[in-house]
VOBA-1610 file (N, C-alpha, C; in pm, whole numbers, padded with zeros to 5 digits, always signed):
BEGIN
Met-01886+02872-00855Met-01762+02933-00883Met-01693+03062-00798Glu-01757+03051-00728Glu-01695+03215-00665Glu-01576+03111-00554Glu-01666+03027-00533Glu-01577+02963-00422Glu-01487+02882-00500Arg-01484+02847-00671Arg-01367+02779-00697Arg-01213+02924-00739Gln-01294+03009-00768Gln-01212+03135-00787Gln-01151+03132-00621Arg-01195+03149-00509Arg-01163+03238-00430Arg-01041+03093-00443Gln-01045+02934-00359Gln-00975+02826-00355Gln-00837+02889-00420Arg-00849+02941-00562Arg-00765+02980-00674Arg-00682+03097-00645Val-00736+03147-00581Val-00645+03254-00535Val-00551+03230-00392Ala-00614+03188-00316Ala-00583+03149-00186Ala-00458+03022-00246Ala-00484+02942-00308Ala-00375+02833-00321Ala-00227+02906-00402Tyr-00244+03041-00487Tyr-00180+03034-00542Tyr-00068+03125-00448Arg-00163+03206-00359Arg-00073+03298-00250Arg+00009+03160-00136Arg-00079+03095-00149Arg-00031+03006-00046Arg+00111+02929-00094His+00117+02880-00214His+00281+02852-00245His+00329+02934-00328Ala+00315+03064-00334Ala+00421+03193-00351Ala+00519+03222-00292Thr+00608+03210-00322Thr+00778+03267-00266Thr+00819+03421-00313Tyr+00847+03467-00262Tyr+00916+03616-00310Tyr+01041+03633-00395Asp+01075+03644-00510Asp+01123+03652-00585Asp+01248+03803-00567Pro+01383+03806-00547Pro+01442+03940-00499Pro+01413+03993-00619Gly+01474+03927-00705Gly+01474+03944-00833Gly+01411+04077-00906Thr+01261+03996-00888Thr+01173+04069-00910Thr+01106+04165-00869Arg+01145+04132-00753Arg+01054+04193-00611Arg+00914+04138-00587Glu+00869+04040-00641Glu+00760+04033-00599Glu+00708+03851-00583Tyr+00605+03864-00534Tyr+00556+03668-00520Tyr+00546+03623-00626Arg+00577+03515-00617Arg+00581+03436-00759Arg+00559+03302-00700Cys+00474+03232-00813Cys+00428+03086-00819Cys+00537+02969-00874Val+00549+02850-00805Val+00654+02826-00933Val+00595+02647-00972Cys+00578+02632-01069Cys+00505+02510-01126Cys+00595+02339-01086Pro+00509+02282-00971Pro+00610+02165-00945Pro+00624+02049-01014Trp+00611+02097-01158Trp+00620+01987-01271Trp+00738+02066-01314Cys+00735+02125-01397Cys+00856+02207-01481Cys+00961+02329-01397Gly+00873+02357-01311Gly+00973+02471-01248Gly+00991+02599-01252Gly+00901+02623-01410Gly+00845+02756-01438Gly+00755+02837-01361Arg+00753+02982-01394Arg+00648+03065-01317Arg+00554+03063-01398Ile+00403+03045-01262Ile+00277+03055-01314Ile+00255+03191-01329Asp+00151+03207-01421Asp+00060+03283-01427Asp-00020+03265-01319Arg-00084+03454-01244Arg-00202+03384-01152Arg-00308+03366-01255Asp-00324+03376-01364Asp-00465+03310-01435Asp-00445+03243-01553Asn-00290+03147-01571Asn-00321+03058-01615Asn-00247+02900-01591Phe-00331+02869-01432Phe-00290+02720-01395Phe-00408+02666-01329Asn-00377+02537-01336Asn-00509+02388-01289Asn-00455+02444-01149Leu-00569+02366-01088Leu-00580+02365-00922Leu-00574+02171-00915His-00431+02111-00901His-00434+01936-00907His-00457+01921-00762Glu-00546+01841-00752Glu-00523+01735-00700Glu-00487+01633-00661Ala-00375+01685-00551Ala-00218+01636-00579Ala-00262+01426-00516Ile-00314+01418-00402Ile-00316+01285-00353Ile-00453+01226-00369Val-00528+01271-00360Val-00697+01208-00384Val-00727+01327-00486Arg-00806+01194-00586Arg-00849+01261-00741Arg-01009+01271-00685Arg-01111+01382-00778Arg-01200+01395-00714Arg-01283+01260-00815Ser-01223+01149-00896Ser-01259+01063-00949Ser-01267+00945-00892Asp-01188+00960-00760Asp-01214+00871-00614Asp-01301+00896-00528Val-01381+01007-00531Val-01467+01034-00419Val-01600+01057-00489Pro-01749+01040-00377Pro-01864+01028-00440Pro-01837+01189-00441Val-01973+01241-00519Val-01974+01428-00569Val-02004+01454-00413Asp-02139+01387-00334Asp-02153+01414-00207Asp-02063+01429-00115Lys-01905+01410-00151Lys-01799+01431-00062Lys-01690+01494-00103Gln-01693+01549-00218Gln-01598+01578-00310Gln-01504+01687-00181Glu-01627+01794-00164Glu-01570+01892-00069Glu-01420+01866+00026Leu-01412+01753+00054Leu-01353+01715+00138Leu-01177+01732+00104Ile-01211+01740-00021Ile-01103+01673-00093Ile-01003+01826-00174Phe-01111+01944-00166Phe-01040+02067-00257Phe-01056+02171-00109Val-00941+02149-00069Val-00876+02136+00047Val-00721+02198+00027Pro-00668+02279+00086Pro-00503+02314+00086Pro-00409+02183+00118Glu-00429+02094+00185Glu-00362+01948+00162Glu-00407+01873+00027Asn-00466+01924-00036Asn-00450+01852-00180Asn-00478+01933-00296Met-00459+02013-00275Met-00475+02096-00364Met-00353+02175-00410Ile-00270+02208-00548Ile-00194+02303-00564Ile-00207+02342-00710Pro-00112+02473-00727Pro-00109+02535-00879Pro+00011+02488-00979Val-00081+02397-01078Val-00019+02332-01184Val-00015+02420-01321His+00093+02469-01400His+00062+02483-01541His-00071+02411-01588Ser-00133+02471-01647Ser-00247+02406-01741Ser-00183+02350-01847Ser-00079+02327-01897Ser-00054+02264-02027Ser+00058+02140-01930Cys+00098+02153-01864Cys+00162+02076-01784Cys+00067+01964-01697His-00039+02032-01610His-00185+01949-01603His-00233+01874-01710Ser-00234+01888-01778Ser-00316+01822-01921Ser-00214+01683-01959Asp-00086+01741-01981Asp+00043+01656-01997Asp+00054+01530-01929His+00031+01585-01801His+00110+01512-01709His+00047+01453-01550Gly-00069+01525-01586Gly-00150+01545-01474Gly-00223+01423-01396Asn-00201+01310-01448Asn-00251+01174-01392Asn-00046+01058-01400Ser+00024+01107-01430Ser+00151+01060-01378Ser+00219+01064-01239Arg+00263+00930-01227Arg+00338+00893-01124Arg+00438+01015-01053Glu+00468+01047-01162Glu+00587+01154-01148Glu+00565+01284-01065Met+00410+01337-01152Met+00347+01446-01125Met+00307+01445-00973Lys+00240+01356-00928Lys+00183+01288-00759Lys+00331+01295-00691Leu+00433+01247-00738Leu+00574+01295-00627Leu+00598+01424-00611Arg+00617+01524-00754Arg+00670+01620-00721Arg+00542+01741-00656Cys+00413+01670-00683Cys+00356+01788-00599Cys+00347+01766-00470Leu+00338+01646-00440Leu+00372+01611-00282Leu+00460+01661-00240Leu+00569+01703-00264Leu+00710+01696-00202Leu+00673+01846-00182Ser+00638+01902-00306Ser+00646+02040-00301Ser+00524+02083-00181Met+00412+02048-00180Met+00340+02065-00087Met+00349+02070+00089Ile+00414+01936+00110Ile+00492+01877+00223Ile+00572+01973+00262Arg+00671+02051+00209Arg+00732+02184+00198Arg+00674+02313+00229Val+00555+02345+00188Val+00491+02402+00230Val+00392+02393+00354Leu+00313+02315+00350Leu+00226+02268+00404Leu+00267+02216+00581Asp+00349+02117+00537Asp+00431+02053+00666Asp+00359+01913+00652Ala+00406+01780+00662Ala+00374+01682+00633Ala+00259+01576+00769Ser+00280+01667+00876Ser+00197+01648+01007Ser+00057+01726+00953Lys+00043+01831+00893Lys-00124+01847+00848Lys-00182+01776+00747Ile-00094+01758+00655Ile-00138+01674+00481Ile-00216+01519+00617Gly-00099+01471+00682Gly-00128+01347+00673Gly-00236+01322+00802Arg-00288+01444+00930Arg-00382+01420+00999Arg-00499+01421+00878Trp-00469+01522+00806Trp-00624+01535+00718Trp-00650+01455+00607Tyr-00551+01366+00554Tyr-00539+01262+00524Tyr-00617+01081+00582Val-00572+01088+00768Val-00640+01017+00783Val-00766+01087+00830Ser-00833+01181+00879Ser-00988+01183+00893Ser-01045+01166+00789Leu-00987+01164+00679Leu-01028+01114+00545Leu-01123+00937+00531Trp-01037+00853+00607Trp-01101+00747+00624Trp-01144+00708+00747Lys-01090+00786+00854Lys-01115+00784+00993Lys-01269+00836+01074Glu-01269+00975+00960Glu-01386+01019+01044Glu-01526+01033+00904His-01438+01034+00790His-01597+01048+00702His-01588+00948+00676Glu-01508+00808+00643Glu-01501+00644+00565Glu-01505+00701+00446Leu-01422+00735+00415Leu-01420+00784+00205Leu-01272+00604+00225Ser-01356+00562+00066Ser-01252+00407+00042Ser-01080+00488+00016Val-01003+00568+00093Val-00853+00595+00047Val-00776+00469+00104Pro-00625+00428+00042Pro-00561+00341+00144Pro-00576+00414+00227Lys-00561+00311+00363Lys-00541+00315+00539Lys-00366+00361+00568Gly-00267+00258+00448Gly-00150+00274+00525Gly-00156+00205+00645Ile-00002+00196+00707Ile-00005+00175+00888Ile+00022+00288+00909Leu-00040+00304+00979Leu-00053+00418+01120Leu-00002+00409+01237Leu+00078+00434+01267Leu+00147+00361+01399Leu+00099+00476+01548Asp+00098+00447+01634Asp+00089+00553+01756Asp+00236+00600+01772Glu+00240+00756+01744Glu+00293+00842+01687Glu+00342+00903+01839Lys+00333+00845+01918Lys+00340+00903+02075Lys+00481+00735+02139Leu+00426+00655+02037Leu+00500+00532+02141Leu+00594+00459+02015Ile+00701+00540+01933Ile+00759+00451+01838Ile+00891+00427+01924Pro+00975+00313+01788Pro+01079+00277+01909Pro+01174+00365+01905Ala+01293+00342+01973Ala+01415+00458+02014Ala+01500+00428+01873Arg+01514+00371+01817Arg+01563+00348+01649Arg+01519+00405+01576Trp+01369+00402+01574Trp+01329+00438+01433Trp+01292+00595+01449Cys+01291+00674+01616Cys+01334+00817+01608Cys+01455+00885+01544Ile+01533+00829+01540Ile+01636+00848+01456Ile+01672+00826+01321Asp+01591+00742+01281Asp+01560+00776+01110Asp+01471+00831+01061Met+01351+00837+01124Met+01226+00994+01106Met+01333+01089+01106Met+01347+01115+01211Met+01382+01273+01287Met+01517+01289+01108Gln+01575+01184+01036Gln+01702+01229+00937Gln+01580+01190+00856Val+01457+01170+00783Val+01362+01198+00707Val+01277+01340+00727Gly+01258+01371+00812Gly+01180+01484+00804Gly+01279+01612+00805Ala+01413+01602+00833Ala+01548+01713+00797Ala+01542+01691+00637Arg+01570+01577+00586Arg+01582+01544+00445Arg+01499+01639+00352Val+01332+01625+00393Val+01262+01624+00309Val+01239+01803+00318His+01245+01857+00439His+01256+02012+00442His+01442+02100+00438Gly+01517+01980+00360Gly+01620+01998+00280Gly+01700+02077+00426Glu+01708+02031+00568Glu+01818+02120+00636Glu+01885+01979+00709Leu+01867+01858+00612Leu+01974+01761+00695Leu+02126+01828+00711Asn+02139+01876+00617Asn+02281+01904+00627Asn+02397+01992+00718Gly+02261+02069+00790Gly+02314+02170+00850Gly+02375+02083+01014Ile+02268+01979+01037Ile+02230+01872+01128Ile+02299+01732+01109Ala+02302+01732+01017Ala+02325+01555+00976Ala+02402+01506+01096His+02469+01532+01171His+02595+01501+01226His+02571+01517+01359Glu+02458+01572+01408Glu+02394+01558+01559Glu+02282+01435+01532Ile+02229+01446+01442Ile+02132+01348+01481Ile+02161+01152+01451Val+02259+01221+01308Val+02326+01018+01337Val+02394+01011+01430Ser+02491+01118+01466Ser+02574+01042+01614Ser+02476+01038+01735Met+02365+01084+01730Met+02272+01017+01850Met+02195+00901+01842Ser+02211+00811+01752Ser+02202+00642+01726Ser+02323+00590+01742Asp+02445+00667+01832Asp+02554+00574+01860Asp+02586+00581+01985Glu+02435+00649+02086Glu+02486+00679+02209Glu+02432+00603+02285Asp+02463+00616+02418Asp+02448+00469+02519Asp+02260+00488+02546Trp+02244+00590+02555Trp+02069+00621+02538Trp+01997+00557+02502Ile+02082+00582+02348Ile+01940+00512+02240Ile+01970+00371+02222Ile+02109+00328+02276Ile+02147+00173+02241Ile+02043+00093+02351Arg+02070+00154+02468Arg+02012+00089+02577Arg+01814+00088+02594Ala+01750+00189+02505Ala+01644+00185+02454Ala+01628+00051+02387Gly+01698+00066+02298Gly+01699-00049+02189Gly+01550-00025+02191Glu+01454-00166+02131Glu+01346-00151+02041Glu+01214-00106+02136Glu+01297-00096+02255Glu+01134-00009+02334Glu+01064+00077+02275Ser+00949+00097+02327Ser+00857+00196+02223Ser+00873+00323+02349Trp+00875+00447+02321Trp+00881+00547+02389Trp+00856+00641+02352Asp+00760+00733+02441Asp+00687+00903+02380Asp+00862+00942+02314Phe+00868+01023+02199Phe+01055+01084+02230Phe+01081+01189+02308Arg+00924+01251+02358Arg+00998+01336+02425Arg+01004+01301+02570Thr+00955+01216+02630Thr+01005+01110+02692Thr+01139+01054+02724Leu+01141+00994+02563Leu+01327+00946+02534Leu+01436+01070+02588Val+01397+01165+02539Val+01453+01265+02526Val+01511+01342+02645Ala+01421+01306+02745Ala+01445+01348+02903Ala+01545+01220+02969Trp+01507+01086+02924Trp+01542+00994+03001Trp+01687+00999+02947Lys+01757+01043+02885Lys+01874+01030+02801Lys+01967+01142+02891Trp+01867+01279+02972Trp+01948+01345+03017Trp+01979+01327+03212Gln+01884+01232+03230Gln+01877+01151+03335Gln+01965+01025+03356Gly+01996+00970+03234Gly+02059+00889+03307Gly+02022+00766+03327His+01886+00752+03384His+01821+00607+03453His+01759+00519+03357Asn+01727+00448+03456Asn+01706+00292+03349Asn+01527+00270+03389Lys+01486+00186+03304Lys+01347+00203+03311Lys+01291+00179+03413Lys+01322+00120+03549Lys+01232+00073+03629Lys+01193+00207+03705Ser+01360+00293+03707Ser+01325+00463+03768Ser+01258+00610+03697Lys+01211+00526+03565Lys+01221+00630+03479Lys+01054+00723+03515Lys+00945+00652+03591Lys+00874+00726+03664Lys+00887+00771+03774Arg+01001+00765+03842Arg+00997+00827+03990Arg+01120+00917+03972Asn+01228+00921+03905Asn+01298+01074+03887Asn+01264+01131+03734Met+01137+01129+03700Met+01112+01186+03540Met+01123+01347+03600Arg+01205+01420+03521Arg+01226+01546+03508Arg+01165+01651+03391Lys+01171+01771+03418Lys+01168+01817+03262Lys+01231+01813+03160Pro+01238+01818+03062Pro+01303+01741+02913Pro+01396+01880+02907Pro+01479+01838+02875Pro+01593+02011+02797Pro+01578+02029+02719Glu+01620+02165+02721Glu+01581+02206+02556Glu+01642+02222+02416Glu+01764+02175+02481Glu+01806+02170+02323Glu+01921+01981+02343His+01959+01960+02233His+02042+01840+02219His+02159+01856+02098Met+02284+01866+02142Met+02375+01899+02087Met+02363+01998+01988Gly+02303+02118+02054Gly+02299+02241+01977Gly+02166+02241+01897Ile+02085+02169+01891Ile+01980+02146+01833Ile+01876+02152+01919Ser+01771+02232+01910Ser+01637+02247+02016Ser+01576+02161+02019Ala+01496+02097+02103Ala+01410+01969+02169Ala+01286+01998+02073Ser+01249+02117+02063Ser+01145+02121+01985Ser+01142+02150+01798Arg+01285+02168+01796Arg+01305+02119+01638Arg+01343+01954+01625Leu+01398+01930+01708Leu+01386+01781+01672Leu+01267+01684+01684Ser+01185+01770+01775Ser+01024+01676+01788Ser+00990+01724+01606Tyr+01043+01855+01600Tyr+00915+01868+01450Tyr+00986+01780+01349Phe+01115+01759+01374Phe+01207+01678+01267Phe+01089+01504+01246Leu+01093+01450+01364Leu+01056+01346+01417Leu+00918+01328+01356Asp+00835+01449+01381Asp+00684+01447+01341Asp+00686+01421+01172Glu+00759+01512+01065Glu+00743+01546+00967Glu+00810+01417+00900Gly+00917+01338+00976Gly+00934+01201+00891Gly+00838+01089+00961Tyr+00777+01115+01034Tyr+00673+01009+01047Tyr+00549+01028+00974Trp+00522+01103+00940Trp+00376+01171+00861Trp+00468+01176+00726Thr+00553+01213+00674Thr+00607+01184+00562Thr+00622+01033+00493Lys+00630+00950+00588Lys+00688+00784+00612Lys+00531+00767+00575Tyr+00423+00782+00644Tyr+00281+00751+00641Tyr+00199+00793+00493Ile+00222+00875+00446Ile+00201+00972+00333Ile+00272+00869+00227Cys+00419+00821+00213Cys+00445+00788+00093Cys+00361+00649+00085Gly+00352+00606+00211Gly+00294+00454+00229Gly+00214+00459+00200Cys+00084+00576+00177Cys-00052+00517+00158Cys-00016+00557+00013Cys+00023+00689-00072Cys+00017+00672-00228Cys+00118+00581-00303Gly+00203+00466-00205Gly+00227+00366-00302Gly+00436+00418-00343Phe+00470+00564-00263Phe+00618+00557-00311Phe+00689+00563-00159Thr+00794+00508-00197Thr+00934+00517-00115Thr+00929+00680-00075Val+01083+00665+00033Val+01058+00802+00037Val+01199+00823-00062Glu+01240+00781-00061Glu+01375+00822-00145Glu+01292+00851-00293Glu+01188+00761-00322Glu+01152+00822-00446Glu+01144+00976-00469Leu+01046+01019-00322Leu+01009+01142-00338Leu+01112+01227-00329Leu+01207+01202-00256Leu+01300+01287-00238Leu+01440+01273-00367Ser+01382+01226-00467Ser+01449+01221-00603Ser+01382+01304-00686Ser+01213+01344-00650Ser+01179+01382-00768Ser+01169+01506-00829
//
């Protein structure tokens, strides 16, 4: 009981945001958007439900990557709906990051051998060049930042370095370095230099972050049976 209460308190604090109007932190229900009181909510298992996991392994899903505060009434009325899962997942990704949730989910079947959908897990360091652009856009969209960098990311798909890379698989960080050198595949290893710090005003670390978030968002959606568009429109 004490452990469950600790999880409730930690989850509330994790999902609470500062409200300048009331000058206090408040947690919002992912279903209805209403304010959640500290003592009137349920912890919803958003991705993997306890009924899908053996009792002796349920502690693996009672974690931040799978639990989110929801109004008790919203939980009882809509807890098992597809829309609830979508809204909770989007909220959790924005708070925790898709990469953290995705790696936790992979550990369930890869390390702990739970019977959950495995999805299609690509080597995140070997993603075809053209996929990088799409994944970066997804990562920016899911975090509500696409408007600020849309032109820069979309324009990358028209640049010669992406066109020449074609469907070759490259670590994105290597791909960015390759663009600045303008060399071909044969000279890649011989002339490799340190990757640039930014591209068209966007830091390289930020681009890598959006790429990782897009990759893991797509993976999680696939495992849950959603499309990215369904997630973003929830």
